[in-house]
C-alpha positions in Angstrom: -180.4 57.2 86.0 -178.5 55.3 88.7 -179.0 56.1 92.4 -176.1 58.2 93.7 -177.4 59.5 97.0 -176.9 57.3 100.1 -179.3 57.0 103.0 -177.5 59.4 105.4 -177.2 61.9 102.6 -180.9 61.5 101.9 -181.9 62.1 105.5 -179.7 65.2 105.6 -181.4 66.5 102.4 -184.9 65.9 103.7 -184.0 67.9 106.9 -182.4 70.7 105.0 -185.3 70.8 102.5 -187.9 71.0 105.2 -186.0 73.8 107.0 -185.8 75.8 103.8 -189.5 75.2 103.0 -190.4 76.4 106.5 -189.0 79.8 105.4 -192.0 80.2 103.1 -194.4 79.8 106.0 -192.5 81.0 109.0 -189.9 83.7 109.5 -189.2 86.0 106.6 -191.9 84.4 104.5 -190.0 84.7 101.2 -190.2 82.5 98.2 -186.5 81.7 98.5 -187.6 78.9 100.8 -189.0 77.1 97.7 -185.4 76.2 97.0 -186.0 73.5 99.7 -187.8 71.5 97.0 -184.5 70.7 95.3 -183.0 68.7 98.2 -186.4 67.1 98.9 -186.8 65.9 95.4 -183.2 64.6 95.1 -183.7 62.8 98.4 -187.0 61.2 97.2 -185.6 60.0 93.9 -182.2 59.1 95.2 -180.4 60.9 92.3 -178.5 64.2 92.4 -177.6 65.7 89.0 -174.8 67.7 90.5 -173.3 64.4 92.0 -173.6 62.9 88.6 -171.7 65.7 86.9 -169.0 65.6 89.6 -168.7 61.8 89.7 -169.7 61.6 93.4 -171.6 58.6 94.8 -172.6 58.4 98.5 -174.4 55.0 98.3 -173.2 52.0 100.3 -172.5 49.9 97.2 -169.1 51.6 97.1 -166.1 51.0 99.5 -167.7 50.6 102.9 -170.4 53.3 102.5 -168.0 56.1 102.3 -168.4 58.9 99.7 -166.2 58.3 96.7 -165.3 60.1 93.5 -165.2 58.2 90.3 -163.1 59.6 87.5 
């Protein structure tokens, strides 16, 4: 499992994940907010299965840190 989520992408995933998790405790208080665990986990491990399937990599090891698609 090779890391395919870059640092900016990881920060965005943490923010989105925390916002979604907040829905469980604040606001409508629905369990749909538990979907926030998905971006949090992918940010913590640095690997996104969807990126792997689509051939996307947002790490800096590619051309200048820009998102690239490998085919």
